[in-house]
VODREN-59061 format. One line per 10 residues: number of its first residue (from 1); for each residue z, y negated, x negated of C-alpha. Coordinates in steps of 0.25 Angstrom, whole numbers, plus 5000, padded with zeros to 4 digits. Layout:
NUM> Z:Y:X; ...
//
This chain:
1> 4298:4851:5590; 4313:4847:5589; 4322:4850:5580; 4329:4843:5568; 4318:4852:5559; 4307:4845:5567; 4294:4840:5559; 4295:4853:5550; 4285:4861:5548; 4290:4875:5542
11> 4280:4887:5539; 4288:4902:5540; 4282:4913:5535; 4283:4925:5544; 4296:4935:5541; 4307:4942:5548; 4322:4938:5552; 4327:4926:5542; 4312:4920:5539; 4310:4917:5557
21> 4324:4914:5558; 4326:4902:5548; 4310:4899:5555; 4317:4898:5568; 4328:4890:5565; 4319:4879:5558; 4311:4882:5570; 4323:4877:5581; 4328:4868:5571; 4313:4861:5574
31> 4304:4865:5562; 4289:4867:5566; 4290:4882:5560; 4275:4890:5560; 4278:4906:5558; 4268:4912:5549; 4264:4926:5552; 4256:4936:5546; 4242:4936:5553; 4242:4950:5556
41> 4254:4949:5563; 4246:4943:5573; 4242:4953:5583; 4231:4946:5596; 4236:4935:5604; 4248:4932:5604; 4257:4933:5617; 4260:4925:5629; 4275:4928:5627; 4283:4923:5615
51> 4286:4933:5604; 4301:4939:5604; 4304:4935:5591; 4314:4922:5592; 4314:4922:5578; 4299:4916:5579; 4304:4904:5589; 4301:4890:5587; 4290:4891:5578; 4273:4893:5580
61> 4267:4907:5572; 4253:4907:5563; 4248:4920:5557; 4242:4917:5543; 4237:4931:5535; 4243:4928:5522; 4236:4937:5515; 4223:4929:5517; 4220:4919:5507; 4217:4909:5518
71> 4228:4912:5527; 4237:4909:5511; 4229:4896:5513; 4231:4893:5527; 4248:4894:5525; 4249:4883:5514; 4240:4876:5521; 4250:4875:5531; 4262:4875:5521; 4259:4862:5519
81> 4258:4857:5531; 4275:4863:5529; 4286:4859:5526; 4293:4873:5525; 4290:4889:5524; 4297:4899:5526; 4295:4915:5522; 4304:4930:5521; 4295:4937:5511; 4299:4945:5500
91> 4298:4936:5487; 4286:4933:5482; 4278:4937:5493; 4273:4925:5496; 4271:4921:5485; 4261:4932:5485; 4254:4928:5497; 4253:4913:5490; 4262:4906:5497; 4273:4906:5491
101> 4282:4893:5487; 4271:4889:5476; 4260:4890:5483; 4267:4881:5496; 4276:4870:5489; 4262:4868:5481; 4255:4864:5495; 4267:4857:5499; 4277:4854:5488; 4289:4850:5500
111> 4289:4866:5504; 4301:4871:5510; 4297:4886:5506; 4309:4896:5511; 4308:4910:5508; 4317:4919:5515; 4321:4933:5510; 4335:4942:5509; 4335:4943:5491; 4329:4929:5488
121> 4318:4927:5482; 4324:4932:5469; 4336:4942:5463; 4336:4957:5461; 4335:4961:5476; 4323:4950:5480; 4310:4960:5480; 4318:4971:5489; 4318:4970:5504; 4331:4969:5512
131> 4337:4964:5527; 4348:4957:5531; 4357:4969:5529; 4354:4967:5513; 4354:4955:5511; 4369:4952:5517; 4372:4965:5510; 4371:4957:5497; 4372:4946:5499; 4389:4951:5501
141> 4389:4948:5515; 4388:4963:5523; 4398:4968:5517; 4410:4960:5525; 4403:4962:5538; 4409:4973:5546; 4424:4979:5550; 4434:4984:5541; 4431:4999:5538; 4417:5000:5541
151> 4404:4996:5535; 4397:4983:5534; 4391:4978:5548; 4377:4970:5545; 4378:4957:5554; 4365:4958:5562; 4357:4950:5552; 4362:4937:5554; 4367:4937:5539; 4356:4939:5531
161> 4342:4937:5539; 4350:4924:5547; 4360:4920:5542; 4358:4922:5528; 4344:4920:5529; 4336:4914:5537; 4347:4902:5542; 4347:4899:5527; 4332:4899:5526; 4333:4890:5535
171> 4342:4882:5530; 4336:4881:5516; 4324:4877:5522; 4329:4864:5530; 4337:4862:5516; 4323:4862:5510; 4318:4852:5520; 4329:4844:5519; 4325:4842:5503; 4312:4842:5503
181> 4313:4829:5512; 4320:4824:5500; 4313:4829:5489; 4300:4829:5492; 4298:4844:5489; 4299:4860:5493; 4305:4870:5487; 4309:4885:5489; 4320:4890:5498; 4325:4905:5494
191> 4332:4909:5505; 4340:4924:5504; 4347:4931:5513; 4355:4937:5503; 4360:4921:5497; 4361:4916:5512; 4371:4929:5516; 4379:4927:5503; 4380:4910:5509; 4384:4915:5523
201> 4397:4923:5515; 4400:4911:5509; 4415:4911:5516; 4417:4923:5515; 4416:4921:5500; 4424:4912:5502; 4436:4921:5509; 4433:4929:5498; 4437:4920:5486; 4448:4915:5493
211> 4454:4930:5494; 4451:4930:5509; 4441:4940:5511; 4441:4954:5506; 4425:4957:5503; 4429:4972:5502; 4437:4973:5515; 4427:4973:5524; 4435:4969:5540; 4447:4964:5535
221> 4445:4951:5533; 4446:4937:5541; 4433:4936:5549; 4426:4951:5544; 4434:4957:5557; 4448:4959:5550; 4454:4949:5558; 4460:4953:5573; 4456:4940:5576; 4442:4940:5572
231> 4436:4950:5576; 4427:4957:5588; 4437:4964:5601; 4428:4974:5611; 4433:4969:5625; 4435:4980:5638; 4422:4980:5642; 4417:4981:5627; 4413:4969:5624; 4417:4959:5611
241> 4424:4947:5610; 4425:4940:5597; 4439:4933:5591; 4441:4924:5579; 4456:4919:5581; 4457:4913:5567; 4464:4901:5567; 4476:4903:5570; 4477:4893:5583; 4466:4904:5588
251> 4474:4916:5585; 4483:4907:5594; 4476:4909:5605; 4469:4922:5606; 4485:4925:5603; 4489:4919:5614; 4475:4922:5623; 4478:4938:5620; 4493:4937:5623; 4495:4939:5609
261> 4503:4927:5604; 4517:4933:5605; 4512:4946:5595; 4518:4947:5583; 4508:4956:5576; 4497:4947:5581; 4505:4934:5576; 4500:4940:5561; 4486:4936:5562; 4482:4933:5548
271> 4492:4947:5543; 4477:4958:5540; 4486:4967:5542; 4490:4964:5554; 4473:4963:5556; 4468:4978:5561; 4480:4981:5569; 4478:4966:5575; 4464:4968:5579; 4469:4982:5585
281> 4478:4975:5594; 4465:4965:5598; 4457:4976:5598; 4464:4983:5611; 4468:4970:5616; 4453:4965:5617; 4449:4978:5625; 4458:4976:5636; 4448:4964:5642; 4433:4963:5644
291> 4427:4952:5634; 4424:4942:5646; 4439:4944:5650; 4444:4939:5636; 4433:4930:5636; 4440:4925:5649; 4453:4923:5640; 4448:4916:5628; 4434:4910:5631; 4437:4898:5625
301> 4448:4898:5619; 4449:4894:5606; 4452:4909:5601; 4439:4908:5594; 4435:4919:5604; 4421:4923:5609; 4415:4934:5617; 4405:4943:5610; 4391:4941:5616; 4376:4947:5613
311> 4367:4940:5612; 4363:4939:5627; 4378:4937:5630; 4376:4927:5621; 4365:4918:5629; 4373:4920:5641; 4388:4914:5636; 4389:4902:5642; 4392:4893:5629; 4379:4898:5624
321> 4371:4894:5637; 4380:4882:5635; 4372:4878:5624; 4358:4884:5625; 4363:4892:5613; 4354:4902:5617; 4340:4898:5624; 4327:4906:5631; 4315:4902:5621; 4302:4911:5630
331> 4310:4916:5638; 4319:4923:5626; 4334:4919:5625; 4338:4916:5609; 4348:4906:5602; 4344:4893:5602; 4341:4883:5589; 4353:4880:5582; 4360:4871:5576; 4360:4861:5587
341> 4355:4846:5584; 4358:4832:5594; 4346:4825:5591; 4334:4836:5586; 4336:4848:5596; 4331:4862:5593; 4323:4868:5602; 4315:4881:5603; 4300:4875:5605; 4291:4886:5603
351> 4294:4904:5607; 4293:4914:5597; 4277:4915:5593; 4270:4926:5588; 4260:4929:5576; 4251:4918:5576; 4252:4913:5590; 4250:4899:5584; 4242:4901:5572; 4232:4892:5577
361> 4238:4878:5581; 4248:4880:5569; 4237:4877:5559; 4230:4868:5566; 4244:4861:5566; 4246:4862:5552; 4234:4856:5548; 4223:4867:5546; 4211:4862:5553; 4207:4871:5566
371> 4194:4876:5559; 4201:4879:5549; 4210:4887:5557; 4198:4895:5564; 4193:4899:5550; 4206:4904:5546; 4209:4913:5559; 4195:4918:5558; 4198:4922:5544; 4212:4928:5550
381> 4219:4920:5539; 4227:4916:5551; 4227:4923:5563; 4230:4918:5578; 4238:4926:5589; 4227:4924:5600
//
């Protein structure tokens, strides 16, 4: 298996959202990741076509009944062979199942035990249900997404689930794996989407401390659609383009290509009192041409410009095609692994698997004897999709 994490073994306890995303990232980086599903998730033979959820790519899938003592014993046997474990239950669930950090680290003192929650393992909210929208609200992030005079606009679930959650879980696990190589000791990684989302706002905390960000006036600041030179504009065909012409040299290029270089009002780039009127003028200007026409004028210049593309359009754009930013795995177009490495190249080696599709082969490959595997299958402690 390629990638810089080749040789590392990770157990993923099945969950949704940020947990599978973190597991996908680790698998993309070359780790051998097995996903442990509930035994009840196996509903007959695995279909021939891959599972449709690309977050499941890159790893094999086994099914274990974690309410069965033999199932718990089997998981702990696997823990002995693993470098890390990922789980995304509410605090206390893994402990009640008998597979919490104490039990796992007792079996494997070098294990990195990665925990993914919204609120964190402690705190007044820790036992409450929640979703991305709630976590980024409490983190002080959601309040600042949106236009002037409008309410907050949730940015899909990019900030909480994936940026503040899954990415931080993957980073924390990799950091703990590195430390364990030196110390010989594992540890628990407490990843909370509230914490990660707060960290993602660090630059805006810096801007606030320097008097450069008004937290009480959404959509009026430099990077939140307040400025006329940092926004999206609708074209005559209903499509959109994006501008990020902040620095003087980039703004000058914008002025040149829009034939506004001699306009005295546009010369007042950083005068916030002019931002509203200037935005109205640019709105009228960009509505005079199609998106493709503006691309002809502004692509490959230093305006800081790009067309606003849908996912399907992005996969077909020449820049992304040349860099192979999107790939096809199992007949499904999807983002390629990132980042890129000069020597230990990433690759997706396994299509998304169905629950229990690899139970028998994984258990045997991880040291469980064939007779024991048969016994576990017969008792229902584990299930194989066959």
